[in-house]
N, C-alpha and C positions, 0 to 999 in steps of 0.2 A: 220668096214670097208665096209661090203657089204651093210649095211643099208645106209650109206653115199651115195654111188654109186647109189643105187636104189632111193634114195631121190632126187638125182641130175638128174637122168633120168626122174622121174616123173615130177620134176619141169621144166625140158627142154621140155617135151611133153606138158604140160600146157601152157607154155610161148608160145611155137610154134603155138597151136591152138588159144589161145586169140589174140595174136598180129596178126596173119593172119587173123582172123575174122574181127577185128576192123579195120585194115588198108584197108583190102579189102572193106568192107562196105563204109569206109570213101571215098575212092578213086572212088567207084562206084557211091555214092552220088554226089561226085563233078564233075566227068566226064561224067558218063552215060555209060562208055565203060567196059563191064563185063570182057573181056579177060585181058585187062590192069589192072584192079583192082586185079584180082586174081594173076597176075604175080608179081605186086608190093607188095601185101599182103604177098606172099610167100617168096620173098626176105627179106623183113623187118622181118618176122618170123624166118627165118633162122640166120639173124644176131643178133637178140634178143637172140636166143638159144646159139649161139657161145659167146655172151657177158656174159650169165648166166654161161656157162661152164668155161670161162676164170675166172670170179670172183670166182667161186666155187674152181677152181684149185689154184688160188692165196692164198685163204684162207687156203687151206689144206697145202700148202707149208710153209706158215707162222706159222701154228700150228707145223709143224714138226720141223722147225728151232728153235722155242722156246722151245719144249720139249729136243732137243738136247743140248740146252744152259743150262736148268735146270740140267740135267743128269751131264754135264762136271762140273757144279758148286757144285753139291753135291759131286763129286768126289775129288775135292780140299779141300772140308770142313774135309774130313776124314783123 
């Protein structure tokens, strides 16, 4: 459980840094405005992190419901 949480946090940090840098550089190249590029990059990075967290949470909830289904099915076989 802790390993999954730690891996999700590490993935979120990497996604935040990578998306923020790429979007910031792209907006800076396109507009030439440094302040605007950083702001848009940070917003896009945060949205990407929230997406990663939501997908991770959804995957875990699906695993739990599948495990519960298997346990209940095993109980009926006995």
